[in-house]
All heavy atoms as an XYZ file, in Angstrom:
880
protein
N     112.511    109.320    118.433
C     112.276    107.885    118.695
C     110.810    107.485    118.598
O     110.536    106.442    118.056
C     112.847    107.592    120.056
C     113.558    106.355    120.142
S     114.483    106.092    121.693
C     114.516    107.623    122.522
N     109.955    108.363    119.023
C     108.535    108.018    118.949
C     108.075    107.954    117.481
O     107.196    107.189    117.172
C     107.653    108.989    119.753
O     107.915    110.321    119.278
C     107.936    108.910    121.243
N     108.685    108.753    116.630
C     108.348    108.695    115.184
C     108.729    107.312    114.632
O     107.962    106.795    113.825
C     109.090    109.748    114.394
C     108.608    111.186    114.690
O     107.514    111.315    115.165
O     109.368    112.122    114.430
N     109.812    106.742    115.040
C     110.248    105.470    114.560
C     109.260    104.377    115.056
O     108.816    103.591    114.251
C     111.653    105.169    115.073
C     112.692    106.091    114.317
C     112.074    103.684    114.747
C     114.132    106.001    114.851
N     108.951    104.430    116.330
C     108.047    103.459    116.921
C     106.683    103.540    116.243
O     106.093    102.499    115.839
C     107.882    103.646    118.457
C     109.227    103.314    119.149
C     106.773    102.770    119.027
C     109.334    103.739    120.569
N     106.200    104.742    116.053
C     104.859    104.904    115.416
C     104.882    104.375    113.956
O     103.919    103.729    113.516
C     104.461    106.396    115.436
C     103.079    106.634    114.835
C     102.726    108.116    114.946
O     102.582    108.601    116.080
O     102.569    108.751    113.856
N     105.923    104.710    113.254
C     106.022    104.234    111.830
C     106.109    102.679    111.772
O     105.473    102.055    110.920
C     107.248    104.843    111.151
N     106.847    102.109    112.689
C     106.938    100.638    112.730
C     105.532    100.029    113.032
O     105.137     99.048    112.442
C     107.976    100.146    113.714
C     109.395    100.517    113.228
C     107.908     98.630    113.928
C     110.541    100.290    114.176
N     104.850    100.621    113.992
C     103.519    100.123    114.285
C     102.591    100.212    113.119
O     101.807     99.286    112.850
C     102.904    100.944    115.464
C     103.516    100.636    116.811
C     103.018    101.564    117.944
O     102.389    102.621    117.635
O     103.277    101.257    119.097
N     102.686    101.284    112.331
C     101.889    101.480    111.180
C     102.226    100.458    110.064
O     101.344     99.879    109.439
C     101.908    102.853    110.656
C     101.197    103.811    111.571
C     101.242    105.245    111.060
N     100.461    106.071    112.005
C     100.183    107.315    111.802
N     100.606    107.917    110.691
N      99.545    108.039    112.702
N     103.509    100.233    109.865
C     103.976     99.255    108.919
C     103.449     97.870    109.287
O     102.916     97.125    108.508
C     105.513     99.273    108.751
C     105.997     98.018    108.014
C     105.963    100.501    108.047
N     103.607     97.518    110.611
C     103.129     96.240    111.040
C     101.599     96.098    110.855
O     101.126     95.058    110.516
C     103.478     96.040    112.480
C     104.982     95.818    112.715
O     105.693     95.439    111.792
N     105.460     96.066    113.928
N     100.857     97.178    111.108
C      99.444     97.136    110.909
C      99.023     96.938    109.452
O      98.035     96.254    109.190
N      99.766     97.481    108.559
C      99.493     97.315    107.135
C      99.742     95.891    106.712
O      99.109     95.374    105.781
C     100.403     98.295    106.301
C     100.412     97.951    104.830
C      99.905     99.693    106.486
N     100.696     95.179    107.356
C     101.096     93.884    106.918
C     100.475     92.721    107.693
O     100.702     91.565    107.337
C     102.635     93.763    106.993
C     103.412     94.672    106.087
C     104.923     94.546    106.298
C     103.056     94.440    104.627
N      99.669     93.016    108.695
C      99.123     91.974    109.530
C      98.250     91.033    108.629
O      97.481     91.476    107.813
C      98.252     92.572    110.693
C      96.968     93.210    110.208
C      97.979     91.574    111.771
N      98.480     89.771    108.836
C      97.823     88.656    108.131
C      97.918     88.761    106.611
O      97.038     88.336    105.913
C      96.320     88.623    108.528
C      96.144     88.273    109.998
O      96.940     87.558    110.535
O      95.137     88.749    110.609
N      99.029     89.343    106.123
C      99.222     89.489    104.691
C     100.376     88.627    104.256
O     101.424     88.660    104.862
C      99.504     90.946    104.360
C      99.420     91.367    102.904
C      97.961     91.354    102.474
C      99.997     92.755    102.719
N     100.209     87.848    103.181
C     101.268     87.034    102.672
C     102.173     87.884    101.788
O     101.778     88.921    101.304
C     100.677     85.875    101.909
O     100.100     86.335    100.685
N     103.355     87.366    101.518
C     104.271     88.040    100.592
C     103.614     88.163     99.211
O     103.698     89.246     98.630
C     105.583     87.276    100.459
C     106.579     87.755     99.394
C     106.937     89.250     99.535
C     107.825     86.916     99.372
N     102.988     87.141     98.773
C     102.347     87.159     97.419
C     101.302     88.290     97.383
O     101.211     89.066     96.418
C     101.738     85.859     97.092
C     101.086     85.834     95.723
C     100.477     84.461     95.377
O     100.605     83.458     96.096
O      99.852     84.396     94.289
N     100.465     88.367     98.418
C      99.460     89.389     98.465
C     100.085     90.764     98.513
O      99.637     91.735     97.863
C      98.522     89.191     99.680
N     101.186     90.932     99.282
C     101.916     92.194     99.324
C     102.473     92.580     97.998
O     102.383     93.751     97.596
C     103.002     92.077    100.404
C     103.798     93.383    100.579
C     103.237     94.500    101.107
C     105.130     93.443    100.221
C     103.921     95.689    101.294
C     105.856     94.573    100.379
C     105.267     95.738    100.901
N     103.030     91.653     97.295
C     103.605     91.872     95.980
C     102.570     92.369     94.956
O     102.868     93.098     94.044
C     104.279     90.662     95.415
C     105.606     90.300     96.109
C     106.188     89.000     95.654
O     105.435     88.072     95.381
O     107.471     88.921     95.675
N     101.331     91.986     95.200
C     100.239     92.358     94.274
C      99.414     93.592     94.793
O      98.387     93.881     94.186
C      99.329     91.158     94.050
C     100.004     90.057     93.270
O     100.631     90.354     92.247
N      99.962     88.825     93.812
N      99.878     94.230     95.829
C      99.167     95.349     96.421
C     100.022     96.608     96.468
O     100.734     96.872     97.441
C      98.677     94.976     97.815
C      97.734     95.970     98.399
O      97.718     97.177     98.014
O      96.988     95.542     99.331
N      99.977     97.358     95.378
C     100.905     98.558     95.277
C     100.565     99.548     96.378
O     101.511    100.246     96.817
C     100.793     99.172     93.898
C      99.488     99.784     93.570
C      98.403     99.235     92.885
C      99.048    101.118     93.885
N      97.376    100.100     92.778
C      97.735    101.299     93.362
C      99.632    102.193     94.581
C      96.995    102.447     93.514
C      98.903    103.357     94.701
C      97.617    103.481     94.203
N      99.360     99.644     96.835
C      99.052    100.615     97.851
C      99.716    100.269     99.185
O     100.242    101.177     99.842
C      97.484    100.682     98.061
C      96.840    101.329     96.864
C      95.298    101.234     96.945
O      94.752    100.204     97.355
N      94.637    102.246     96.510
N      99.713     99.038     99.539
C     100.385     98.622    100.778
C     101.905     98.796    100.626
O     102.565     99.162    101.579
C     100.049     97.202    101.176
C      98.627     97.110    101.694
C      98.325     95.702    102.145
N      96.859     95.564    102.324
C      96.307     95.047    103.357
N      97.061     94.576    104.357
N      95.040     94.923    103.424
N     102.424     98.527     99.467
C     103.817     98.715     99.201
C     104.192    100.199     99.411
O     105.225    100.505    100.033
C     104.233     98.267     97.781
C     104.156     96.756     97.591
C     104.476     96.372     96.165
O     105.404     96.950     95.548
N     103.739     95.432     95.646
N     103.385    101.080     98.902
C     103.649    102.500     99.074
C     103.597    102.897    100.502
O     104.385    103.699    100.979
C     102.611    103.348     98.277
C     102.968    103.550     96.854
C     103.748    102.796     96.042
C     102.601    104.677     96.054
N     103.815    103.303     94.812
C     103.136    104.507     94.800
C     101.790    105.830     96.285
C     102.921    105.412     93.755
C     101.591    106.705     95.282
C     102.157    106.503     94.019
N     102.619    102.354    101.238
C     102.545    102.677    102.707
C     103.792    102.196    103.453
O     104.287    102.896    104.291
C     101.282    102.060    103.270
C      99.941    102.681    102.786
C      98.755    101.840    103.167
C      99.814    104.099    103.379
N     104.221    100.967    103.132
C     105.409    100.470    103.770
C     106.647    101.293    103.364
O     107.501    101.624    104.277
C     105.625     98.949    103.429
C     107.014     98.454    103.926
C     104.524     98.121    104.083
N     106.753    101.686    102.118
C     107.859    102.504    101.672
C     107.855    103.835    102.467
O     108.919    104.287    102.912
C     107.763    102.818    100.224
C     108.176    101.692     99.289
C     108.075    102.070     97.808
O     108.164    103.279     97.482
O     107.921    101.150     97.022
N     106.692    104.447    102.646
C     106.610    105.697    103.375
C     107.004    105.522    104.811
O     107.757    106.371    105.373
C     105.200    106.279    103.261
C     105.020    107.564    104.005
C     105.859    108.678    103.397
N     105.687    109.894    104.169
C     106.633    110.765    104.424
N     107.861    110.609    104.034
N     106.360    111.814    105.174
N     106.571    104.449    105.426
C     106.939    104.151    106.768
C     108.450    103.972    106.919
O     109.042    104.551    107.854
N     109.033    103.293    106.031
C     110.521    103.090    106.049
C     111.263    104.374    105.845
O     112.286    104.634    106.447
C     110.929    101.967    105.000
C     112.427    101.852    104.898
C     110.339    100.641    105.490
N     110.718    105.234    104.954
C     111.338    106.520    104.768
C     111.337    107.381    106.022
O     112.319    108.061    106.393
C     110.624    107.326    103.652
C     110.913    106.854    102.249
C     110.114    107.545    101.169
O     109.233    108.404    101.534
O     110.340    107.318    100.006
N     110.191    107.331    106.725
C     110.094    108.076    108.022
C     111.061    107.531    109.015
O     111.737    108.252    109.719
C     108.650    108.009    108.539
C     107.734    108.871    107.635
C     108.510    108.478    110.007
C     106.212    108.667    107.883
N     111.138    106.215    109.132
C     112.107    105.586    110.039
C     113.490    105.974    109.710
O     114.267    106.337    110.598
C     111.922    104.037    109.984
C     110.559    103.636    110.555
C     113.047    103.293    110.692
C     110.142    102.211    110.195
N     113.838    105.979    108.444
C     115.168    106.299    108.006
C     115.511    107.739    108.400
O     116.575    108.004    108.987
C     115.260    106.106    106.476
O     116.502    106.653    106.015
N     114.627    108.635    108.047
C     114.883    110.050    108.354
C     114.959    110.310    109.862
O     115.834    111.005    110.372
C     113.794    110.947    107.703
C     114.105    112.411    107.873
C     115.390    112.862    107.175
O     115.819    112.256    106.185
O     115.984    113.834    107.693
N     114.044    109.706    110.612
C     114.046    109.899    112.075
C     115.327    109.347    112.713
O     115.873    109.921    113.687
C     112.826    109.248    112.703
N     115.832    108.256    112.156
C     117.060    107.679    112.704
C     118.262    108.613    112.590
O     119.186    108.519    113.383
C     117.388    106.338    111.990
O     117.958    106.525    110.727
N     118.239    109.451    111.593
C     119.371    110.374    111.389
C     119.428    111.444    112.486
O     120.476    112.056    112.714
C     119.163    111.110    110.029
C     119.301    110.217    108.855
C     118.821    110.945    107.622
N     118.863    110.097    106.467
C     119.806    109.988    105.547
N     120.892    110.771    105.733
N     119.740    109.175    104.554
N     118.329    111.616    113.214
C     118.255    112.646    114.259
C     118.496    112.093    115.669
O     118.444    112.829    116.610
C     116.929    113.380    114.204
C     116.732    114.047    112.881
N     117.332    115.212    112.521
C     115.966    113.649    111.779
C     116.990    115.545    111.308
N     116.179    114.611    110.832
N     118.741    110.806    115.759
C     118.988    110.156    117.062
C     120.424    110.512    117.502
O     121.324    110.537    116.648
C     118.807    108.652    117.009
C     117.388    108.159    116.707
C     117.360    106.647    116.517
C     116.431    108.612    117.800
N     120.609    110.698    118.788
C     121.941    111.047    119.288
C     122.931    109.872    119.118
O     122.520    108.693    119.155
C     121.749    111.363    120.779
C     120.377    110.892    121.113
C     119.619    110.694    119.859
N     124.192    110.173    118.942
C     125.209    109.139    118.702
C     125.328    108.195    119.905
O     125.620    107.024    119.737
C     126.586    109.788    118.451
C     126.626    110.502    117.089
O     125.813    110.099    116.213
O     127.435    111.393    116.901
N     125.154    108.712    121.130
C     125.256    107.840    122.309
C     124.188    106.800    122.320
O     124.427    105.647    122.710
C     125.314    108.650    123.603
C     124.056    109.433    123.908
O     123.484    109.985    122.937
O     123.622    109.524    125.098
N     122.988    107.116    121.855
C     121.918    106.156    121.776
C     122.309    105.085    120.746
O     122.101    103.897    121.049
C     120.635    106.848    121.327
C     119.403    105.943    121.217
C     118.137    106.768    121.544
C     119.261    105.293    119.874
N     122.848    105.468    119.664
C     123.218    104.506    118.600
C     124.371    103.623    119.178
O     124.360    102.419    118.892
C     123.724    105.223    117.349
C     122.525    105.960    116.659
C     123.008    106.743    115.456
C     121.863    107.566    114.868
N     122.333    108.385    113.785
N     125.266    104.205    119.902
C     126.393    103.397    120.461
C     125.852    102.363    121.458
O     126.485    101.306    121.604
C     127.386    104.336    121.125
N     124.830    102.671    122.174
C     124.250    101.715    123.160
C     123.531    100.589    122.443
O     123.174     99.597    123.061
C     123.260    102.433    124.089
C     123.951    103.305    125.167
C     122.953    103.762    126.234
N     121.811    104.495    125.760
C     121.812    105.805    125.554
N     122.868    106.509    125.823
N     120.719    106.426    125.077
N     123.241    100.732    121.188
C     122.480     99.748    120.459
C     123.253     99.331    119.156
O     122.800     99.509    118.048
C     121.108    100.289    120.033
C     120.281    100.585    121.277
O     119.657     99.666    121.886
N     120.276    101.821    121.759
N     124.445     98.723    119.342
C     125.285     98.409    118.183
C     124.706     97.283    117.297
O     125.164     97.109    116.204
C     126.610     97.992    118.799
C     126.218     97.456    120.167
C     125.030     98.330    120.621
N     123.690     96.578    117.762
C     123.047     95.495    116.982
C     122.248     96.100    115.841
O     121.837     95.350    114.898
C     122.198     94.643    117.830
C     120.890     95.236    118.340
C     120.975     96.176    119.559
O     122.133     96.520    119.984
O     119.947     96.596    120.055
N     121.972     97.391    115.864
C     121.199     98.047    114.829
C     122.181     98.544    113.802
O     123.098     99.330    114.166
C     120.363     99.244    115.380
C     119.475     98.798    116.545
C     119.584     99.915    114.279
C     118.401     97.796    116.204
N     122.025     98.249    112.523
C     122.919     98.808    111.489
C     122.466    100.215    111.130
O     121.832    100.464    110.135
C     122.729     97.808    110.324
C     121.373     97.271    110.524
C     121.104     97.265    111.979
N     122.842    101.167    111.988
C     122.327    102.520    111.869
C     122.593    103.178    110.530
O     121.753    103.889    109.981
C     122.894    103.387    113.002
C     122.412    102.965    114.319
C     123.067    102.316    115.326
C     121.064    103.128    114.853
N     122.296    102.061    116.415
C     121.027    102.560    116.103
C     119.868    103.696    114.345
C     119.836    102.533    116.916
C     118.733    103.686    115.085
C     118.701    103.103    116.331
N     123.766    102.925    109.944
C     124.055    103.462    108.650
C     123.083    102.964    107.574
O     122.636    103.693    106.684
C     125.471    103.189    108.190
C     126.454    104.308    108.463
C     127.794    104.059    107.861
O     128.374    103.002    108.014
N     128.303    105.092    107.200
N     122.751    101.672    107.668
C     121.810    101.097    106.698
C     120.438    101.604    106.919
O     119.644    101.849    105.942
C     121.870     99.559    106.799
C     123.124     98.945    106.225
C     123.036     97.474    106.267
C     124.285     96.822    105.708
N     124.272     95.347    105.737
N     120.021    101.796    108.181
C     118.732    102.354    108.491
C     118.629    103.766    107.875
O     117.618    104.045    107.226
C     118.469    102.429    109.999
C     117.188    103.185    110.307
C     118.469    101.018    110.656
N     119.623    104.563    108.034
C     119.618    105.898    107.454
C     119.671    105.823    105.917
O     118.983    106.586    105.243
C     120.749    106.712    107.994
N     120.432    104.938    105.398
C     120.667    104.821    103.974
C     119.486    104.299    103.159
O     119.323    104.666    101.977
N     118.658    103.509    103.774
C     117.523    102.911    103.007
C     116.560    103.992    102.534
O     115.956    103.910    101.484
C     116.786    101.769    103.806
C     115.769    101.048    102.914
C     116.043    102.383    105.037
C     116.372    100.191    101.921
N     116.470    105.055    103.250
C     115.611    106.154    102.860
C     116.106    106.792    101.525
O     115.285    107.070    100.643
N     117.380    106.956    101.385
C     117.948    107.456    100.150
C     117.661    106.500     98.990
O     117.366    106.923     97.906
C     119.484    107.644    100.264
C     119.797    108.853    101.117
O     119.043    109.775    101.260
N     120.972    108.829    101.705
N     117.807    105.213     99.238
C     117.542    104.223     98.189
C     116.068    104.327     97.781
O     115.814    104.347     96.556
C     117.823    102.774     98.713
C     117.404    101.765     97.711
C     119.373    102.671     98.978
N     115.195    104.448     98.713
C     113.747    104.489     98.378
C     113.419    105.807     97.671
O     112.633    105.806     96.716
C     112.888    104.405     99.635
C     112.856    103.027    100.271
C     112.120    103.068    101.604
C     112.197    102.006     99.346
N     114.083    106.894     98.021
C     113.790    108.192     97.417
C     114.352    108.279     95.959
O     113.724    108.865     95.091
C     114.303    109.353     98.216
C     113.446    109.675     99.426
C     113.939    110.895    100.136
N     115.146    110.691    100.906
C     115.190    110.132    102.097
N     114.083    109.729    102.693
N     116.346    109.988    102.729
N     115.490    107.650     95.761
C     116.163    107.857     94.515
C     116.179    106.631     93.593
O     116.524    106.738     92.429
C     117.616    108.290     94.764
C     117.721    109.523     95.584
N     117.285    110.746     95.110
C     118.103    109.778     96.846
C     117.408    111.686     96.007
N     117.941    111.147     97.083
N     115.852    105.501     94.127
C     115.906    104.262     93.327
C     114.714    103.416     93.560
O     114.755    102.220     93.449
C     117.193    103.537     93.676
C     117.625    102.570     92.608
O     117.277    102.735     91.428
N     118.460    101.579     92.957
N     113.588    104.070     93.849
C     112.366    103.331     94.284
C     111.847    102.363     93.242
O     111.290    101.324     93.620
C     111.259    104.351     94.640
C     110.903    105.277     93.524
C     109.942    104.949     92.558
C     111.493    106.519     93.363
C     109.636    105.796     91.515
C     111.215    107.337     92.311
C     110.285    106.985     91.389
O     109.994    107.828     90.364
N     112.042    102.607     91.980
C     111.465    101.709     90.984
C     112.196    100.380     90.932
O     111.706     99.408     90.375
C     111.490    102.379     89.580
C     112.858    102.581     88.993
C     113.559    103.836     89.418
O     113.004    104.695     90.123
O     114.727    104.017     89.041
N     113.388    100.297     91.576
C     114.150     99.064     91.577
C     114.098     98.346     92.895
O     114.787     97.330     93.073
C     115.593     99.386     91.217
C     115.735     99.851     89.776
O     115.003     99.402     88.906
N     116.696    100.749     89.550
N     113.227     98.785     93.809
C     113.119     98.084     95.095
C     112.026     97.040     94.994
O     110.841     97.351     94.814
C     112.780     99.116     96.210
C     113.809    100.205     96.316
C     112.615     98.346     97.542
C     115.180     99.736     96.667
N     112.397     95.862     95.086
C     111.459     94.719     94.994
C     110.607     94.651     96.228
O     111.051     94.954     97.341
C     112.218     93.401     94.827
N     109.354     94.302     96.035
C     108.438     94.146     97.144
C     108.975     93.157     98.153
O     108.827     93.371     99.364
C     107.078     93.722     96.654
N     109.653     92.129     97.707
C     110.214     91.102     98.599
C     111.236     91.690     99.530
O     111.386     91.288    100.705
C     110.822     89.967     97.823
N     112.016     92.703     99.060
C     113.015     93.398     99.945
C     112.289     94.175    100.998
O     112.696     94.089    102.205
C     113.889     94.277     99.092
C     114.831     95.138     99.947
C     114.727     93.475     98.114
N     111.249     94.908    100.638
C     110.473     95.645    101.671
C     109.840     94.695    102.649
O     109.787     94.954    103.844
C     109.389     96.453    100.985
C     109.816     97.748    100.298
C     108.655     98.343     99.522
C     110.408     98.756    101.256
N     109.358     93.578    102.133
C     108.683     92.554    102.993
C     109.658     92.039    104.028
O     109.313     91.981    105.184
C     108.181     91.461    102.062
C     107.590     90.312    102.842
C     108.185     89.163    103.184
C     106.215     90.253    103.321
N     107.295     88.346    103.844
C     106.087     88.966    103.960
C     105.159     91.060    103.284
C     104.955     88.535    104.533
C     103.993     90.631    103.909
C     103.879     89.410    104.518
N     110.815     91.652    103.565
C     111.859     91.104    104.472
C     112.238     92.136    105.539
O     112.319     91.850    106.712
C     113.075     90.621    103.741
C     114.114     89.937    104.689
C     115.518     90.233    104.244
C     116.538     89.744    105.187
N     116.768     90.638    106.306
N     112.497     93.348    105.029
C     112.838     94.431    105.976
C     111.755     94.597    107.075
O     112.058     94.665    108.250
C     112.970     95.750    105.180
C     113.287     96.946    106.021
C     114.776     97.175    106.043
C     112.579     98.135    105.506
N     110.551     94.642    106.631
C     109.421     94.818    107.572
C     109.223     93.622    108.497
O     109.005     93.804    109.698
C     108.112     95.149    106.839
N     109.325     92.483    107.977
C     109.042     91.248    108.747
C     110.202     90.861    109.638
O     109.947     90.367    110.770
C     108.721     90.088    107.788
C     107.472     90.278    106.966
C     106.197     90.300    107.808
O     106.110     89.684    108.860
N     105.202     90.971    107.318
N     111.410     91.065    109.216
C     112.564     90.521    109.924
C     113.385     91.599    110.660
O     113.932     91.334    111.752
C     113.473     89.714    108.990
N     113.468     92.762    110.089
C     114.468     93.758    110.578
C     113.884     94.831    111.505
O     114.559     95.306    112.385
C     115.181     94.419    109.416
C     115.912     93.396    108.579
O     116.349     92.410    109.105
O     116.069     93.642    107.368
N     112.598     95.203    111.305
C     112.103     96.262    112.092
C     111.834     95.951    113.524
O     111.825     96.824    114.384
C     110.774     96.805    111.380
C     110.959     97.533    110.091
C     109.576     98.037    109.602
C     111.949     98.695    110.201
N     111.583     94.697    113.799
C     111.308     94.352    115.209
C     112.532     94.617    116.160
O     112.312     95.047    117.293
C     110.903     92.866    115.344
O     111.935     91.976    114.910
N     113.720     94.412    115.662
C     114.924     94.692    116.462
C     115.044     96.200    116.720
O     115.351     96.642    117.843
C     116.197     94.141    115.791
O     116.037     92.769    115.503
C     117.442     94.389    116.621
N     114.826     96.946    115.678
C     114.848     98.402    115.807
C     113.728     98.892    116.794
O     113.969     99.726    117.645
C     114.677     99.074    114.469
C     114.639    100.539    114.389
C     115.930    101.166    114.966
C     114.397    101.073    112.965
N     112.528     98.356    116.640
C     111.448     98.770    117.541
C     111.807     98.420    118.987
O     111.557     99.217    119.895
C     110.159     98.066    117.138
C     108.978     98.477    118.047
C     107.697     97.792    117.640
O     107.736     96.680    116.976
O     106.630     98.273    118.039
N     112.318     97.301    119.216
C     112.682     96.835    120.589
C     113.713     97.790    121.178
O     113.553     98.211    122.328
C     113.255     95.411    120.548
C     113.443     94.805    121.854
C     113.967     93.376    121.681
C     113.750     92.539    122.887
N     114.260     91.145    122.735
N     114.756     98.134    120.437
C     115.736     99.054    120.875
C     115.160    100.434    121.197
O     115.498    101.047    122.229
C     116.891     99.153    119.848
N     114.315    100.950    120.310
C     113.709    102.238    120.500
C     112.794    102.248    121.713
O     112.798    103.236    122.498
C     112.977    102.727    119.265
S     114.027    103.175    117.914
N     111.976    101.214    121.900
C     111.110    101.140    123.080
C     111.908    101.116    124.351
O     111.565    101.731    125.352
C     110.180     99.937    122.954
C     109.087    100.193    121.914
C     108.044     99.062    121.948
N     107.039     99.210    120.942
C     105.994    100.053    120.999
N     105.850    100.806    122.023
N     105.163    100.115    119.988
N     113.015    100.368    124.352
C     113.883    100.261    125.496
C     114.480    101.636    125.852
O     114.499    102.041    126.996
C     114.931     99.222    125.269
O     115.864     99.161    126.330
N     114.988    102.320    124.811
C     115.571    103.620    125.052
C     114.537    104.629    125.535
O     114.834    105.430    126.390
C     116.224    104.113    123.754
C     117.491    103.414    123.366
C     118.665    103.769    124.251
O     118.693    104.879    124.892
O     119.615    102.961    124.330
N     113.377    104.607    124.978
C     112.318    105.499    125.376
C     111.881    105.247    126.843
O     111.692    106.214    127.620
C     111.053    105.339    124.433
C     109.960    106.339    124.629
C     110.457    107.776    124.403
C     108.832    106.021    123.663
N     111.790    103.986    127.229
C     111.480    103.644    128.575
C     112.525    104.164    129.545
O     112.224    104.652    130.594
C     111.256    102.157    128.760
N     113.815    103.954    129.171
C     114.876    104.446    130.010
C     114.892    105.976    130.098
O     115.075    106.488    131.172
C     116.223    103.989    129.416
N     114.549    106.617    129.043
C     114.490    108.073    129.008
C     113.378    108.521    129.915
O     113.525    109.502    130.677
C     114.269    108.544    127.562
C     114.311    110.054    127.368
C     114.107    110.376    125.876
O     115.028    110.210    125.106
O     112.958    110.758    125.567
N     112.227    107.919    129.819
C     111.107    108.299    130.678
C     111.377    108.011    132.155
O     111.011    108.768    133.039
C     109.829    107.561    130.223
C     109.343    108.051    128.889
C     108.198    107.225    128.278
O     107.975    106.069    128.696
N     107.519    107.750    127.301
N     112.080    106.957    132.414
C     112.460    106.580    133.774
C     113.397    107.628    134.385
O     113.262    108.031    135.523
C     113.116    105.211    133.779
O     113.607    104.898    135.101
N     114.360    108.077    133.578
C     115.282    109.161    134.018
C     114.530    110.436    134.293
O     114.890    111.171    135.202
C     116.380    109.386    132.997
C     117.438    108.282    132.960
C     118.605    108.682    132.091
N     118.244    108.869    130.672
C     118.234    107.909    129.782
N     118.587    106.696    130.115
N     117.946    108.186    128.482
N     113.488    110.687    133.486
C     112.709    111.932    133.665
C     111.902    111.938    134.929
O     111.528    112.989    135.403
N     111.565    110.795    135.409
C     110.728    110.703    136.663
C     111.515    110.894    137.952
O     110.965    111.033    138.996
C     110.034    109.330    136.711
C     108.979    109.175    135.636
C     108.264    107.886    135.800
N     107.495    107.578    134.582
C     107.503    106.383    134.025
N     108.070    105.353    134.568
N     106.839    106.197    132.910
N     112.827    110.837    137.816
C     113.636    110.941    139.035
C     113.753    112.312    139.588
O     113.694    113.287    138.986
C     115.074    110.444    138.768
C     115.093    108.974    138.551
C     116.484    108.491    138.284
N     116.400    107.151    137.714
C     117.461    106.552    137.208
N     118.633    107.098    137.191
N     117.369    105.381    136.725
């Protein structure tokens, strides 16, 4: 879970104050975002099923599957798709992971 949170933080840091147009013209940032999404995807595959069941608002299959798309079909992934994913979709995942991590840490303190 911490890998997911860290990757999301890095993706957000790469995109801070950046417009879609600027992102589309910056292949280096696109690569960084792609790598972050790949890490998120792979890490999501290792989360326990009960955690995923507690967070049904997250499309877990799509989260896991986007990594395959990036690895095998990367030349066809539009920058706008990565942009939307980073801007609109990662915040829900980050919120769920932070909540689960806090609950896990709380249980560990008892």
